C-alpha positions as CSV (number, residue, x, y, z in Angstrom):
1,M,0.0,0.0,0.0
2,G,1.5,3.4,-1.0
3,S,1.8,6.2,1.4
4,S,-0.7,8.4,-0.4
5,A,-3.3,5.6,-0.4
6,L,-2.6,4.9,3.3
7,L,-3.0,8.7,4.1
8,S,-6.3,8.8,2.3
9,L,-7.5,5.8,4.2
10,V,-6.6,7.2,7.6
11,L,-8.2,10.5,6.8
12,A,-11.4,8.9,5.7
13,G,-11.2,6.8,9.0
14,T,-10.8,10.0,11.0
15,L,-13.9,11.6,9.4
16,L,-16.0,8.6,10.0
17,W,-14.7,8.4,13.6
18,I,-15.8,12.0,14.3
19,S,-19.1,11.2,12.7
20,A,-19.6,8.2,14.8
21,I,-18.9,10.2,18.0
22,H,-21.7,12.6,16.9
23,A,-24.0,9.7,16.0
24,D,-23.4,7.9,19.4
25,S,-25.1,10.7,21.3
26,E,-28.3,10.2,19.1
27,D,-28.8,6.5,18.7
28,G,-27.2,4.8,21.6
29,G,-25.2,2.3,19.4
30,N,-28.1,0.0,18.7
31,L,-29.3,0.9,15.2
32,L,-32.2,-0.7,13.3
33,C,-31.0,-1.2,9.7
34,T,-32.6,-2.4,6.4
35,C,-31.3,-6.0,5.8
36,E,-31.1,-7.7,2.4
37,N,-28.2,-10.2,2.0
38,A,-27.5,-13.9,1.5
39,K,-26.0,-14.7,5.0
40,R,-29.3,-15.3,6.5
41,T,-28.9,-12.9,9.2
42,C,-32.0,-10.8,8.5
43,V,-35.1,-10.8,10.7
44,N,-38.2,-9.6,8.7
45,G,-35.9,-7.5,6.5
46,T,-34.1,-5.8,9.3
47,C,-31.2,-6.2,11.6
48,R,-29.5,-4.4,14.6
49,G,-25.9,-3.3,14.8
50,N,-23.6,-0.4,15.4
51,Y,-23.4,0.5,11.7
52,C,-25.8,0.2,8.8
53,F,-24.2,-0.5,5.5
54,Y,-25.0,-0.7,1.8
55,S,-22.5,-2.6,-0.6
56,W,-22.2,-2.9,-4.3
57,V,-19.8,-5.5,-5.7
58,Q,-19.8,-5.8,-9.5
59,G,-23.5,-5.4,-9.8
60,F,-24.6,-7.3,-6.6
61,E,-26.2,-5.2,-3.9
62,E,-26.4,-6.0,-0.2
63,R,-27.8,-4.2,2.9
64,G,-27.2,-5.1,6.4
65,C,-25.5,-4.1,9.6
66,F,-22.0,-4.4,11.3
67,I,-21.0,-4.6,15.0
68,N,-18.1,-2.6,16.2
69,N,-15.7,-5.8,15.7
70,H,-16.5,-5.7,11.8
71,R,-16.4,-1.9,11.2
72,E,-13.0,-2.2,9.4
73,Q,-14.9,-3.5,6.3
74,C,-16.4,0.0,6.0
75,Y,-13.0,1.1,4.8
76,A,-12.0,-1.8,2.4
77,S,-10.7,-0.7,-0.9
78,I,-11.1,-3.1,-3.8
79,P,-11.7,-2.5,-7.7
80,K,-15.3,-2.3,-8.7
81,F,-16.4,-2.2,-5.1
82,F,-18.6,0.4,-3.2
83,I,-19.6,0.4,0.4
84,H,-21.5,3.1,2.3
85,C,-21.7,2.9,6.2
86,C,-24.0,5.2,8.2
87,R,-25.3,5.5,11.7
88,E,-28.9,6.4,11.7
89,N,-32.0,4.2,11.8
90,Y,-32.8,2.8,8.3
91,C,-30.1,5.0,6.7
92,N,-29.1,2.4,4.2
93,S,-32.5,1.8,2.8
94,V,-32.3,4.2,-0.2
95,T,-28.6,4.3,-0.8
96,T,-27.4,3.7,-4.4
97,P,-23.9,3.4,-5.9
98,P,-22.4,6.6,-7.5
99,P,-22.4,6.6,-11.4
100,N,-18.6,7.0,-11.5
101,I,-17.3,4.1,-9.5
102,N,-13.5,3.9,-10.3
103,G,-12.3,1.2,-8.0
104,V,-12.0,3.4,-5.0
105,T,-14.4,2.9,-2.1
106,T,-16.3,6.1,-1.1
107,T,-18.2,6.8,2.0
108,T,-20.5,9.7,2.6
109,P,-18.6,12.2,4.7
110,P,-20.0,13.3,8.1
111,D,-21.6,16.7,8.6
112,L,-18.6,18.9,9.4
113,S,-20.5,22.2,9.3
114,R,-20.0,22.9,13.0
115,P,-16.9,24.8,14.0
116,E,-16.0,22.5,16.8
117,L,-15.8,19.6,14.3
118,W,-13.4,21.6,12.0
119,I,-11.2,22.4,15.0
120,A,-11.2,18.7,16.0
121,V,-10.3,17.7,12.4
122,S,-7.5,20.2,12.0
123,L,-6.0,19.0,15.3
124,L,-6.3,15.4,14.3
125,L,-4.9,15.8,10.9
126,F,-1.8,17.3,12.4
127,I,-1.4,14.3,14.6
128,V,-2.2,11.8,11.9
129,T,0.2,13.3,9.5
130,I,3.1,12.7,12.0
131,S,1.7,9.2,12.8
132,V,1.4,8.2,9.1
133,C,5.0,8.8,8.3
134,G,6.1,6.5,11.1
135,L,3.5,4.0,10.1
136,V,4.5,3.8,6.5
137,L,8.2,3.2,7.5
138,F,7.1,0.6,10.0
139,L,4.9,-1.3,7.5
140,R,7.6,-1.3,4.8
141,F,10.1,-2.5,7.3
142,R,7.9,-5.3,8.5
143,R,7.0,-6.4,5.0
144,A,10.6,-6.5,3.9
145,H,11.5,-8.6,7.1
146,C,8.7,-11.0,6.4
147,R,9.9,-11.5,2.8
148,L,13.3,-12.2,4.0
149,K,12.1,-14.7,6.6
150,N,9.9,-16.5,4.0
151,A,12.9,-16.8,1.7
152,E,15.0,-18.4,4.5
153,D,12.4,-20.8,5.8
154,H,9.5,-21.5,3.5
155,D,8.1,-24.2,5.8
156,V,6.8,-21.7,8.3
157,T,4.7,-19.8,5.7
158,M,1.0,-20.0,6.7
159,L,-1.0,-17.8,4.5
160,K,1.3,-17.9,1.3
161,V,2.0,-21.6,0.7
162,P,5.5,-21.9,-0.8
163,S,6.1,-22.4,-4.5
164,G,7.2,-25.9,-5.4
165,D,4.9,-27.3,-2.6
166,D,1.5,-25.5,-2.8
167,P,0.2,-22.7,-5.1
168,T,0.4,-19.0,-4.0
169,Y,-2.6,-16.7,-4.2
170,G,-1.3,-13.1,-4.7
171,E,-1.0,-10.2,-2.3
172,I,-4.7,-10.1,-1.1
173,Y,-3.6,-12.1,1.9
174,D,-1.0,-9.3,2.8
175,E,-3.8,-6.7,2.7
176,F,-6.5,-8.6,4.7
177,C,-5.0,-11.4,6.6
178,T,-2.1,-9.8,8.6
179,S,-3.7,-10.5,11.9
180,G,-2.9,-14.1,12.0
181,S,-6.4,-15.1,13.0
182,G,-6.5,-18.0,10.6
183,T,-10.2,-17.5,10.0
184,G,-10.1,-16.5,6.4
185,L,-10.7,-13.3,4.5
186,P,-13.5,-10.7,5.5
187,Y,-16.8,-11.9,4.1
188,L,-17.2,-9.0,1.5
189,V,-13.7,-9.7,0.1
190,Q,-14.5,-13.4,-0.1
191,R,-17.6,-12.5,-2.3
192,T,-15.5,-10.4,-4.5
193,M,-12.9,-13.0,-5.1
194,A,-15.5,-15.7,-5.8
195,R,-17.0,-13.7,-8.6
196,Q,-13.6,-13.2,-10.2
197,I,-12.9,-17.0,-10.4
198,S,-13.1,-18.7,-13.8
199,L,-14.0,-22.4,-13.7
200,V,-11.7,-24.4,-16.0
201,E,-12.4,-28.2,-15.7
202,C,-14.3,-30.6,-13.4
203,V,-11.9,-32.7,-11.6
204,G,-14.3,-34.7,-9.4
205,K,-17.9,-35.7,-8.8
206,G,-19.8,-37.2,-5.9
207,R,-23.0,-37.2,-3.9
208,Y,-22.1,-33.8,-2.4
209,G,-21.7,-32.1,-5.8
210,E,-18.6,-31.4,-7.9
211,V,-15.0,-30.1,-7.6
212,W,-13.7,-27.8,-10.3
213,R,-10.2,-26.4,-11.0
214,G,-10.6,-22.7,-11.3
215,T,-8.3,-19.7,-11.9
216,W,-8.1,-16.5,-9.9
217,M,-5.5,-13.9,-10.9
218,G,-3.5,-16.5,-12.8
219,E,-3.4,-19.0,-9.9
220,S,-5.2,-22.4,-9.7
221,V,-7.8,-22.8,-7.1
222,A,-10.2,-25.6,-6.1
223,V,-13.9,-24.8,-6.2
224,K,-16.1,-27.3,-4.5
225,I,-19.8,-26.7,-5.7
226,F,-22.3,-28.2,-3.2
227,S,-25.5,-29.8,-4.4
228,S,-28.7,-28.2,-2.9
229,R,-29.4,-31.3,-0.8
230,D,-26.0,-30.9,0.9
231,E,-26.5,-27.3,1.8
232,Q,-26.0,-27.9,5.5
233,S,-22.5,-29.2,4.9
234,W,-21.6,-26.0,3.0
235,F,-23.0,-23.9,5.9
236,R,-21.2,-26.0,8.4
237,E,-17.8,-25.9,6.6
238,T,-18.1,-22.2,5.9
239,E,-18.9,-21.5,9.6
240,I,-15.9,-23.5,10.8
241,Y,-13.4,-22.0,8.4
242,N,-14.7,-18.5,9.1
243,T,-14.6,-18.7,12.9
244,V,-11.9,-21.1,13.9
245,Q,-8.1,-20.9,13.8
246,L,-7.4,-23.7,11.3
247,R,-4.3,-22.7,9.4
248,H,-2.0,-25.7,9.3
249,D,0.1,-27.6,6.7
250,N,-1.9,-30.7,7.0
251,I,-5.3,-29.0,6.8
252,L,-6.7,-28.0,3.4
253,G,-6.2,-24.3,3.0
254,F,-9.4,-22.2,2.9
255,I,-9.7,-19.1,0.5
256,A,-13.4,-18.1,0.3
257,S,-17.0,-19.3,0.2
258,D,-20.0,-17.7,-1.6
259,M,-23.6,-18.3,-2.6
260,T,-24.0,-17.6,-6.3
261,S,-26.6,-18.0,-9.0
262,K,-26.2,-19.8,-12.4
263,N,-28.9,-20.7,-14.9
264,S,-31.6,-19.6,-12.4
265,S,-30.3,-22.0,-9.7
266,T,-28.4,-21.4,-6.5
267,Q,-24.8,-22.6,-6.3
268,L,-22.8,-23.0,-3.0
269,W,-19.1,-22.5,-3.6
270,L,-16.2,-23.3,-1.2
271,V,-12.9,-22.1,-2.6
272,T,-9.7,-23.7,-1.4
273,H,-6.2,-24.4,-2.3
274,F,-5.7,-26.6,-5.4
275,H,-3.7,-29.9,-5.2
276,E,-3.2,-31.4,-8.6
277,L,-2.4,-34.9,-7.3
278,G,-6.0,-35.1,-6.1
279,S,-7.3,-37.1,-3.1
280,L,-5.4,-39.9,-1.4
281,Y,-8.0,-42.4,-2.7
282,D,-7.2,-41.2,-6.3
283,F,-3.4,-41.1,-5.7
284,L,-3.3,-44.7,-4.4
285,Q,-5.1,-46.0,-7.5
286,Y,-2.1,-45.3,-9.7
287,S,0.9,-44.9,-7.4
288,S,2.9,-47.2,-5.2
289,L,5.1,-46.1,-2.3
290,E,8.4,-46.9,-0.6
291,P,8.2,-47.6,3.1
292,E,9.7,-44.2,3.9
293,S,7.0,-42.4,1.7
294,C,4.3,-44.4,3.5
295,L,5.6,-43.3,6.8
296,R,5.7,-39.7,5.8
297,M,2.1,-39.8,4.4
298,C,0.8,-41.5,7.6
299,L,2.7,-39.0,9.9
300,S,1.3,-35.9,7.9
301,V,-2.3,-37.2,8.3
302,A,-1.7,-37.8,12.0
303,C,-0.4,-34.2,12.4
304,G,-3.5,-32.8,10.7
305,L,-5.7,-34.9,13.0
306,V,-3.8,-33.8,16.1
307,H,-4.3,-30.1,15.1
308,L,-8.1,-30.7,14.7
309,H,-8.4,-32.6,18.0
310,T,-6.3,-30.1,20.1
311,E,-8.1,-27.2,21.9
312,I,-5.8,-24.1,21.9
313,V,-6.4,-21.5,24.7
314,S,-4.6,-18.3,24.0
315,S,-5.2,-14.9,22.5
316,Q,-6.3,-16.6,19.3
317,E,-8.4,-19.5,20.7
318,K,-9.2,-22.7,18.7
319,P,-11.8,-25.3,20.0
320,A,-11.1,-28.9,19.6
321,I,-12.7,-30.4,16.4
322,A,-13.6,-34.0,15.6
323,H,-13.8,-34.7,11.8
324,R,-16.5,-37.6,11.8
325,D,-15.9,-38.5,8.2
326,L,-12.2,-39.2,7.9
327,K,-11.4,-41.4,4.8
328,S,-9.0,-41.4,1.8
329,R,-11.4,-39.5,-0.4
330,N,-11.3,-36.7,2.2
331,I,-7.6,-36.4,2.3
332,L,-5.5,-34.6,-0.4
333,V,-2.0,-35.3,-1.5
334,K,0.4,-32.4,-1.8
335,R,3.3,-32.1,-4.1
336,N,5.9,-32.6,-1.3
337,G,4.4,-36.0,-0.6
338,Q,2.5,-35.0,2.5
339,C,-1.2,-35.0,2.9
340,C,-3.9,-32.5,4.1
341,I,-7.3,-33.2,5.6
342,A,-10.4,-31.8,3.9
343,D,-14.2,-31.8,4.2
344,L,-15.2,-30.5,7.6
345,G,-19.0,-30.6,6.8
346,L,-19.6,-33.1,9.6
347,A,-17.3,-31.7,12.1
348,V,-18.1,-31.5,15.8
349,I,-16.7,-28.5,17.8
350,H,-16.0,-28.6,21.6
351,S,-14.5,-26.0,23.9
352,Q,-13.7,-27.2,27.5
353,S,-12.8,-23.6,28.5
354,H,-16.1,-22.4,27.4
355,D,-18.0,-25.6,28.2
356,Y,-19.9,-26.2,24.9
357,L,-20.4,-29.0,22.4
358,D,-21.6,-28.1,19.0
359,V,-22.6,-31.1,16.8
360,G,-24.1,-28.9,14.1
361,N,-27.4,-29.5,12.3
362,N,-26.6,-31.8,9.4
363,P,-28.8,-34.7,8.5
364,R,-25.9,-36.3,6.5
365,V,-24.2,-39.2,8.1
366,G,-20.6,-40.4,7.7
367,T,-19.3,-43.1,5.3
368,K,-20.5,-46.5,6.4
369,R,-17.4,-48.3,5.5
370,Y,-15.3,-46.2,7.9
371,M,-17.8,-46.2,10.8
372,A,-16.5,-47.3,14.2
373,P,-18.3,-50.2,16.0
374,E,-19.9,-47.9,18.5
375,V,-21.4,-45.8,15.7
376,L,-22.7,-49.0,13.9
377,D,-24.3,-50.5,17.0
378,E,-25.5,-47.0,18.1
379,T,-23.8,-47.2,21.6
380,I,-21.8,-44.0,21.0
381,R,-22.2,-41.4,23.7
382,T,-23.3,-38.5,21.5
383,D,-23.1,-35.9,24.5
384,V,-19.4,-36.7,25.1
385,F,-16.8,-35.1,22.8
386,E,-14.1,-37.8,23.4
387,S,-16.5,-40.3,21.7
388,Y,-16.3,-38.4,18.4
389,K,-12.5,-38.2,18.7
390,Q,-12.3,-42.0,19.1
391,T,-14.4,-42.6,16.0
392,D,-11.7,-40.5,14.1
393,I,-9.0,-42.8,15.4
394,W,-10.7,-45.9,14.1
395,A,-11.0,-44.3,10.7
396,L,-7.3,-43.2,10.9
397,G,-6.3,-46.9,11.3
398,L,-8.3,-47.7,8.1
399,V,-6.5,-44.9,6.1
400,F,-3.1,-46.2,7.3
401,W,-4.1,-49.6,6.1
402,E,-5.0,-48.2,2.6
403,I,-1.6,-46.5,2.4
404,S,0.4,-49.6,3.6
405,R,-1.3,-51.8,1.2
406,R,0.3,-49.8,-1.7
407,T,3.7,-49.8,-0.1
408,I,6.4,-52.0,-1.8
409,V,8.1,-54.4,0.5
410,N,10.4,-57.1,-0.9
411,G,9.3,-56.1,-4.3
412,I,5.7,-57.0,-3.5
413,V,2.8,-54.5,-3.6
414,E,-1.0,-55.1,-3.7
415,E,-3.6,-53.4,-5.7
416,Y,-5.6,-50.7,-4.1
417,R,-8.7,-51.8,-2.3
418,P,-11.0,-50.1,0.1
419,P,-11.2,-51.3,3.7
420,F,-13.3,-54.6,4.1
421,F,-13.4,-55.0,0.4
422,D,-13.4,-58.8,0.8
423,L,-16.2,-58.8,3.3
424,V,-18.8,-56.3,2.1
425,P,-20.1,-55.2,-1.3
426,L,-19.0,-52.0,-3.0
427,D,-21.7,-49.9,-1.4
428,P,-22.4,-51.7,1.9
429,S,-25.5,-51.2,3.9
430,F,-25.5,-50.1,7.5
431,E,-26.7,-53.7,8.6
432,E,-23.9,-55.4,6.5
433,M,-21.1,-53.3,8.1
434,K,-22.7,-53.8,11.6
435,K,-22.4,-57.6,11.2
436,V,-18.8,-57.6,10.0
437,V,-17.5,-55.0,12.5
438,C,-19.7,-55.5,15.5
439,V,-21.0,-59.1,15.5
440,D,-18.1,-60.9,13.7
441,Q,-15.6,-58.3,15.0
442,Q,-13.6,-58.6,11.6
443,R,-10.6,-56.3,10.8
444,P,-9.0,-55.7,7.4
445,S,-6.5,-58.4,6.5
446,L,-2.7,-57.7,6.7
447,H,-0.2,-59.1,4.2
448,N,2.6,-61.0,5.6
449,R,5.2,-58.9,3.8
450,L,4.3,-55.9,6.1
451,H,5.9,-57.7,9.1
452,S,9.3,-57.9,7.2
453,H,10.1,-54.2,7.4
454,P,10.6,-52.2,10.5
455,I,8.6,-49.2,9.4
456,L,5.7,-51.2,8.2
457,T,5.8,-53.5,11.4
458,A,5.4,-50.3,13.6
459,I,2.6,-48.9,11.5
460,V,0.8,-52.3,11.6
461,K,1.0,-52.1,15.4
462,I,-0.5,-48.7,15.4
463,M,-3.3,-49.8,13.1
464,K,-4.3,-52.7,15.4
465,E,-4.3,-50.3,18.4
466,C,-6.7,-47.9,16.4
467,W,-9.1,-50.8,15.9
468,Y,-9.9,-51.9,19.4
469,Q,-13.5,-52.7,20.0
470,S,-13.6,-50.6,23.1
471,P,-13.2,-46.9,22.1
472,Q,-11.4,-46.0,25.4
473,A,-8.6,-48.5,24.6
474,R,-7.7,-46.9,21.3
475,L,-4.7,-44.6,20.8
476,T,-5.0,-40.9,20.8
477,A,-4.1,-38.9,17.8
478,L,-1.2,-37.3,19.8
479,R,0.2,-40.7,20.7
480,V,0.0,-41.8,17.0
481,R,1.8,-38.7,15.9
482,K,4.5,-39.0,18.5
483,T,5.1,-42.7,17.7
484,L,5.4,-42.0,14.0
485,S,7.6,-38.9,14.5
486,K,10.0,-41.0,16.5
487,L,10.0,-43.6,13.8
488,D,10.6,-40.9,11.2
489,H,13.5,-39.5,13.1
490,D,15.1,-42.9,13.5
491,S,14.7,-43.6,9.8
492,D,17.7,-42.6,7.6
493,F,16.2,-41.0,4.4
494,S,15.7,-37.5,3.0
495,I,12.7,-35.4,2.0
496,E,14.3,-35.1,-1.5
497,K,14.0,-38.9,-1.9
498,L,10.4,-38.7,-0.8
499,K,9.6,-36.1,-3.5
500,R,11.2,-38.2,-6.1
501,D,9.1,-41.2,-5.0
502,V,5.9,-39.2,-5.4
């Protein structure tokens, strides 16, 4: 951001602040605003907040209200974007965009006809001018420092994923995501980005909808288009990504979500990082692995699951999350040979510090083939968060089994098959899975070759401890990660070898 643009932004903010002080004395900070938007926050066409707004984004109009925590969106500056914020009841009901939108956001200036306001403005401008000079120098120094740090250690990059590993997505993150909250871009910015994405090719279909490769500002992105019957999954995943600190190398990177219209029908979009190798399920169809590559893949999945399961209590809190639909189709393979977990549409959120358990409102159930015994026989304690984490561990063991089956040991490798392929049909029923897992207590078969290699022997042991009939006896995600990390540390191989294998 140039110094002139920054100065303009600060001056506009100063005027709005003075106007807000004047308005506070009149409305008490609880305005009634006209509400017309797609976020389903309206009640009878109105909402209450500290600011009323009207926005125009490439022809799409919205009206609503902000609370103090979101007032920074009044000052966003994006091409082909206009937003007007005001502080009087229903002041946004008749607002229209100016005819000469030129890419710079404008806001109606406050009434400065009173002498005391002009005196206050003059005094503040003097202070602001001095402050801006120091602020510009500070921001430029910080950006230069960050770029130097990224060049020295690309693995610690969170918002910009390093080239050669994951794609990068331009400087918009620098402008809007410098707080490190990990909760995605501001809502209005997400909508603007989504409308600038061009769909290129369909790369996957399922009962949930379709996944497309799209382009935005020359970069590839993944666009998951949900079917109307899976609307709750889109709402749930959008809610989690927008409110929870989820940035992690082994969790799929979120960019934006939007509700759009095409051919007179509503489309629900979720925009994420694009990984050209596809899902782990697809990858294992055509790729075999060395034991070291198998270990790194298993470790990366375990790291992602630990991040989900762990509650973080700090200035940027993160509740604990149970996935509830962990499987190879919901895990993506990155170019560095590691994996990242995707699809949080069924996730359960728990915060011990705030004493709440949020299971969502989604009629969809998980994948029957990966369901734990307590889910199949309906003995799971749905009011206890640990129960959901234990079902994730059961599914984690099945994912490890899929990876190890495609691992070469003594020149032998098996074809890809899903768990329990030899015991149930391609699309098993609930009762069929219940008989195999609960009544007969069957487990996926393990080839003898796996016991002839130290890495695979250790992974087989972990699998078996993930498959205990009693949920309380199963390993935790943290214990799995620690065991695999030690195994990884003791193994003599390099990351470059892993990349060549992939």
